[in-house]
C-alpha positions, 0 to 999 in steps of 0.5 A, spaced: 359 509 122 355 515 121 348 513 117 344 506 118 345 501 114 339 495 112 340 489 108 334 488 103 329 484 104 329 478 099 323 474 096 322 468 101 322 462 096 317 455 099 321 449 099 317 442 100 311 446 103 316 449 108 318 456 109 325 456 106 329 460 111 332 466 107 331 472 111 332 479 111 339 481 116 341 487 117 348 489 114 354 490 119 356 497 117 364 497 118 367 505 116 373 504 112 374 496 111 368 494 108 362 489 112 366 484 117 373 487 115 374 484 110 379 486 104 385 487 110 390 483 107 393 476 108 391 474 116 396 473 121 397 468 126 398 470 133 397 475 139 392 476 144 385 480 142 383 484 148 375 486 149 373 491 154 365 488 155 360 491 158 358 487 163 360 480 166 354 476 164 354 471 171 352 466 166 355 463 160 352 457 159 347 458 152 342 454 154 341 457 160 342 464 158 341 470 152 345 476 155 349 479 150 355 479 153 354 471 154 353 469 147 358 474 144 363 469 148 359 463 148 359 463 140 366 462 139 367 456 144 360 453 141 358 451 133 351 450 130 348 445 126 348 451 121 350 458 120 346 464 118 348 468 112 349 475 115 349 478 108 343 475 105 339 471 112 341 464 108 342 458 112 348 454 110 351 448 113 356 448 118 356 441 123 351 439 118 353 438 111 346 437 109 339 439 112 332 437 109 325 438 111 319 433 111 313 435 106 309 437 113 314 441 115 314 438 122 321 433 121 328 436 119 334 430 117 341 434 118 347 429 116 353 432 119 361 433 117 366 429 118 371 429 123 369 435 127 370 433 135 368 437 141 374 440 146 374 434 150 376 429 143 369 426 143 366 426 136 361 431 134 355 425 132 348 425 131 347 422 138 350 428 141 346 432 137 341 428 140 343 428 148 344 436 146 336 437 144 333 431 149 336 436 155 335 442 152 327 441 152 328 440 160 329 447 161 324 452 162 321 454 156 324 462 156 330 463 151 333 457 147 329 451 150 323 455 146 325 454 140 324 447 142 316 447 143 313 442 140 319 437 141 317 430 139 325 428 140 331 426 135 331 419 132 338 417 130 339 413 124 347 412 124 353 416 127 352 422 122 345 422 119 338 425 125 331 426 124 329 433 129 321 431 129 316 436 131 308 435 133 306 440 127 309 444 122 315 449 126 317 455 121 323 457 126 327 451 127 332 451 122 334 459 123 334 458 130 339 451 130 344 457 127 344 461 133 348 459 140 342 458 144 342 451 139 349 449 139 351 443 140 355 440 147 359 434 148 355 429 151 359 431 157 357 437 158 350 435 161 354 431 167 355 438 171 350 442 174 346 448 172 350 452 176 356 449 174 355 450 166 354 457 168 361 458 171 363 455 164 363 448 165 361 446 157 364 443 152 362 446 145 366 444 139 368 451 136 374 455 135 377 457 142 376 453 149 374 457 156 381 458 159 378 460 165 373 465 167 374 471 174 368 474 176 367 481 175 374 481 172 374 477 166 374 471 161 379 468 157 379 464 150 384 460 147 385 457 141 384 451 139 389 448 135 386 442 131 380 446 129 377 445 122 369 445 121 368 452 120 361 454 116 360 453 109 361 460 108 367 462 113 374 465 110 378 462 114 378 454 114 382 452 119 384 454 126 382 461 129 388 467 128 388 469 135 393 465 141 387 467 146 381 472 147 381 476 153 374 479 154 375 484 160 368 487 165 368 494 164 361 496 166 362 503 165 362 506 158 366 512 159 372 507 163 370 502 156 371 508 152 378 510 156 380 503 155 380 504 147 383 510 146 389 508 151 390 502 148 388 498 154 383 494 149 382 493 142 375 493 141 371 497 146 364 494 146 356 498 147 360 504 145 356 510 148 352 514 144 355 520 145 362 517 144 361 514 137 363 520 134 372 519 136 372 513 133 371 515 126 378 516 124 384 517 128 386 508 128 379 507 130 373 505 126 365 503 129 362 496 127 355 497 127 348 493 125 341 494 127 338 489 132 333 484 128 328 482 133 324 484 138 326 492 140 328 494 147 321 496 150 318 497 156 316 490 158 309 490 162 308 486 169 300 485 167 299 485 174 298 491 180 297 497 177 299 494 171 293 490 170 289 496 169 289 496 160 288 504 161 294 505 165 299 500 159 295 504 154 297 511 157 304 508 157 304 507 149 302 514 148 307 517 153 313 516 150 315 521 145 320 516 141 323 521 137 324 525 142 328 520 146 332 518 140 335 526 139 335 526 146 340 520 148 342 516 141 346 517 135 344 516 127 345 509 129 338 508 132 331 510 131 325 511 134 320 504 134 315 503 130 312 497 132 314 490 136 319 488 132 326 493 129 324 494 122 330 488 120 326 483 122 323 478 117 315 480 116 316 486 120 310 491 118 310 498 120 305 500 125 308 508 127 300 509 128 299 506 133 306 509 137 305 516 135 306 521 141 299 523 145 301 526 151 293 529 152 291 522 151 295 519 156 293 523 160 285 523 159 286 515 159 289 516 166 284 520 168 279 515 166 282 510 171 281 514 176 288 516 176 287 524 178 293 529 179 297 531 185 300 537 188 307 534 185 304 532 179 304 525 181 298 522 180 294 520 186 288 514 186 285 512 194 291 516 196 296 511 193 302 515 188 301 512 181 308 509 182 311 503 178 318 500 180 323 499 173 327 493 175 334 495 171 341 490 170 346 494 171 349 498 169 344 503 167 343 505 159 343 513 159 336 512 156 332 510 162 333 516 165 329 520 159 324 515 159 323 516 166 322 524 165 317 522 160 313 519 163 313 524 170 310 529 164 303 525 164 304 523 172 308 516 172 313 516 178 318 511 176 322 508 180 329 506 177 332 500 180 338 498 178 341 492 180 347 486 179 345 482 173 344 475 178 339 480 182 335 481 175 335 474 173 332 472 180 327 479 181 325 478 174 324 470 175 319 472 182 316 477 178 318 483 183 318 488 178 312 493 175 317 495 169 323 492 166 326 491 159 326 484 154 329 486 148 332 480 145 336 481 138 333 474 134 333 475 125 326 471 125 319 473 128 318 468 132 322 471 137 315 474 139 312 467 141 319 466 145 316 472 149 309 473 148 307 467 148 302 465 156 305 458 156 312 459 155 316 463 161 310 469 161 315 474 166 309 478 164 303 474 167 300 475 160 293 471 160 291 466 155 288 468 150 288 469 142 295 472 141 296 465 143 293 462 137 297 467 132 303 466 136 302 458 134 299 460 127 305 463 125 310 458 127 306 452 124 305 456 118 307 453 110 307 459 107 309 466 106 302 469 106 299 466 112 306 466 117 306 474 115 298 474 116 300 471 123 306 475 125 302 482 123 296 479 127 301 478 133 304 485 133 297 489 132 293 485 138 299 486 143 300 493 140 292 494 141 292 490 147 299 496 150 302 489 152 308 492 151 311 499 150 316 498 144 321 505 145 326 505 140 330 500 134 337 498 138 343 497 134 350 494 136 356 499 136 362 497 138 368 501 137 374 497 134 382 499 133 384 498 126 389 494 128 383 489 128 382 485 121 376 482 119 372 482 125 365 482 124 358 480 126 354 475 125 346 474 123 343 476 131 350 481 132 353 476 136 361 477 135 364 472 129 372 471 131 373 466 127 376 470 121 379 476 125 386 477 126 391 482 128 394 487 123 
């Protein structure tokens, strides 16, 4: 696409004193075929969809990872209780045919549909939902487990009815049930170890099953011929159209582009901005959607050099966001104007706190005792101002541009690309000064997942008023209160330079015109159930 398309911001409604989840979600633009590639004629069954994927995710279990390269795969294997309409943000039935919320917003009752089964033949029943959530809360409280903070348990009334209870109102939970992280798994899944589940030993009720996962090579999904329980708004009411879907891991962006142009794949994920133009026509199209949630940032470890607020604030001022977008990206991207992207519910423009001010950045570093050295890199007590940026390979093209910008204010950023498993390990151990964690989710509670001091807290943030704001936004029972709490949280994060927002990201994929009906869900994950080969 050549222009950025966003959805409207529908008014949130109150339901039983709790926020109804009707969220503004960015529209997915699919040049030449309309949103999501609909209107492509009569679907045809059969064939193999070939996808060039940007990385081997190293873990596929949706409860343990939120990596895009993983959830684009697991979304087709694991169904959710609900589904979020990518056009309107409305939460609609999926495995649950209906759902209600208690008057105080702390309890959610779901009634499951009849006939849904896991791929091991076991029924999708209330006991399976309880088992899924009871096991999810045992994992570290980052990513999907963070959606269940305050979880008091699931009560099973009968095979089809259950109630999930929290210790206070939970404004984000219903939307969370539409994400793959809260997808429902067969109880047999939890007999496997965490490592085995990462390798694909988990069982969902989705339209595809995992055939095999070969490290650094591919994942192959096979269709379930008996699948007949998609979301209430799915066009295809039965089994998926493809016989199989093959994700080939092609980390180098130019190689993915070459694979698409040569016909080796029919979808090339995560196109480089410089490659987009060649796929606008000529038998191809661009599928693009701006990402709701946390914008790609510099995530800051508040230990070591970055324990000093003045150094963090200098980084915030030292980034020329418009220059970054103009030099590296296409029109699918734009400069960050907040910690949240502009298509996230409760977003507010904080551009005034993100203005480029190189002189101001230098002044802050001067006052912090970091003086210019002979090579332009600042020095304090004989120590250079050097920061290690931990990066999961392959390294995005923007990283070198950020490195160059910060060098202009005297900061030496050491780029350290490593394999994804090494990245996760070193990040968990705090072996970095900088990393970049931008998370796609169509709800502002992503702030709590990332910045709450009682969560995984990879950034070593101190406990304080920010925690209070984050707790208030998730327990809010009206639109105004939640807006206030979200705004207070974002303002605090920026005023304390707890992160450095860079740009608004987008999922940009090259798609052959032979692929019909293909779109993205509300969180920009692959939705393959309606797709087919023309």
